[in-house]
N, C-alpha and C positions, 0 to 999 in steps of 0.2 A: 384645840384639840387634845390639849395635856389636862388634867385635873388641876382645880386651883391649888390644891393642898401641895403639888408637885412643885409648884413655882415658889410656894411659900417656903418649903426645905431647901429649894435651891437659893432662894433669898437669904435663907440664914446661913446655910452651910455650904456655900456654892463650890469650894474646893475638893470638900469630901464627897460631895454628889458626883462632882466630874471625875473625881479619881476613881470611884467606884464604878461609873459609866464606861470609862476608858479601860478598866480591869475587866467588866464583863464583855466589851466588844474584843478585847485581846484575847481574851479566854474562849470566845466563839470562834476566832479566826484560827487558833492553835488547834481546836477540836476539827475544824472544817480541814485544814491541812492536815492532820494527822490520818482523817479519814480518807481523803485524795491520796496519800502517800501508800496508805495500807491497800487501797484498791489498785493502786499502780504496780505494788509488790507482787498482788495476787497473780494479775495479769503476766507478770514478769516470771512468776515461778511457775504458771501453767504453760507457758511456751516453753521453759527449761525442761519442764516433765515430759511435755510431749515430744521435744527434740531427742530427749534421751530415749523416750518410749520407741521412736522412728528408727534410731541408731540400732537399737537393740532387734527392731524386726529385720531390717537390713543384715545386721550379721547372723542371725537365725536363718535368713533366706542364703546368706553365702557359704553354700556347701557345693560340693561336687555333685552334680547331676548325671547321672549316668543313663544312657538306653543301650541294650544289648542286643545282639542279632545274629544270626549264622546264614551264611551264603556257601553255595557249593557250586563247582563249576566242572568241565573237563576239556581240556584243551590238547592238541598235538603239538609237541615241539619237533623243528628240524632244524638241521644245521648242514651245510655242504660245504667241504673245504675243497679247493682245485690245487693241483699239482702239476709239475712237469708241462709248463706253458698253456695250463689249461686242457691238458689232453686228457688226464686221471683225474678224478676225484673220489672223494670217500665223503659218504654221508653217514649221519647219526640222527635217530629219531625217537621219540619216547611219546607215549601216551600218558598224560598227568592229570591225576584228579585230584582236586582242590576241595578241602574243606575249612574255611575260615571263620573265625570268631571275631566279631566286630562290634565295637564300642563308639557310640558318639556320646560325648561328654560335653560339659559346660562346669570351668571353674568359677563358681560365682563369688567368691572370695575374692577375685580380682574386679568386681564391680567398681567402678570409681564415681562418685557421687558429690554434690555441693548442696548444703542445707543453708537456706536464707531465711531466719528467723521472721526479718522484719516483713516479708512478704509471704511468709509461710509457704514456702515452695521448694520442692524437693527436684533439684535437675540431676538426672542420671548422664554422667558425662561420658561412660565407655561402658559398654556391654560386653564381655569376652567373647570371641568367636568360639564355634566348636571345634573341640580336637577330635579327630577321627583316626582310631587306632584299628589295624588289621593284623591279625595273628593268624597266617594261613598255615595248614598243614598239608604238605605235598606228597604225593605218592604216584612213583614211577611205574609204568606197566608196559609191555611188550617193547623194552628199550634194545636198539640195535644202534651197534657201533664195530667200529674194525680199529685196528691197529693205528692208521692214520689220523683218526678222527674220534677220540673217546671223550666221553663225558668227564666235564672238571668243574671246579667250583666256580667259574666262570660262567658256564652255563646255569648253573644254579640260581647264580644272582640276576640272569636275564630272566629266566623262569620266573623268579619271587617278583621283579620289578613289572613284570608285564601282568602276573597275576594280580598284584596290588592295584595297577592303574586301570584294571578292567574291572575291579571289585569297587573301586572309585566312582566309577561310571554307574554301576548299578546302584551303589548306595544312593545317591542323586536322586536317581529315579524311582527308588523304594519308598516304603513307607516310615522306613526306621529314623532317617532324618525328620521327616515332620511328625514323628512320634516325640522325638528328642525336643524339638522345638516346642510342642505343646506342654512337655513337663517344664520346659523353662518357663513359658508363659504362664504356668500354675505357680510356680515359685515368685514370679515378678508380681502376680497379682494379688500377692498376700501385701504386698507393699501400697498397691493403690487401693485396695480395702481400708486398709489402716488411715491413710491419707485423707480419703473420702470421709471416713467415720469423723476425723477430727478437724475438717473443712481445711485440711492443707490441699496443694496444687502440687501434681508430679508433671515433671515434663523431662522430654528427651530429645535432641536435635531440633531444639526451638519449638518442639510442638508439645501441647498441652496431651497428657494421656488419660483417657478415659475408658470407661465399659466399653465405649462403642469401637474406640479409634486404637486399644490396645495391639490387635494383632498387627494393624499396618505401621504402626507408630515403633512398635519395640523391635520388629523382625527386619 
């Protein structure tokens, strides 16, 4: 298989030839290992860069998302006090016109997540619940009272509590909360788009999030 001259050289200078062969093999092995090391370092660098990019995207998403609305209602407040063994009574009442500014917000800076670089998986551990703020403006009309039963700060607090309870029920049935959820999904979908682009997976509550399941899984 080998040329005849190769065996002549090997016979004349066996040590020198073997030394050169060993040096050649060693050099080839070193080059191969360096190539594999650089290839591994490139992969590791890519993962680190992707992780940093994902963290930056989550940081960009982590802002206060606010949806505003306005509600109005009219209610009649009545209160009757009885005196002298329930023989006499004194009633007070008023017509209350309510105009309220309402906000539904998500503080996305409170999102908790975990990044697994080995499996290229982002796990969202917690999405903050919405915060509903109600700022009612109350105007009283047709106020009726007498000296035995007059309006006080306690009445105002009762009316305010009743108004907020009624408005919360209306908010649950209105499009305001739905609009707020849609804005939340719009922000979270930015993370999903980035992970899909880089070949990563997004999970929440043990379920994988994709374009089809994002509404069901995240809300």
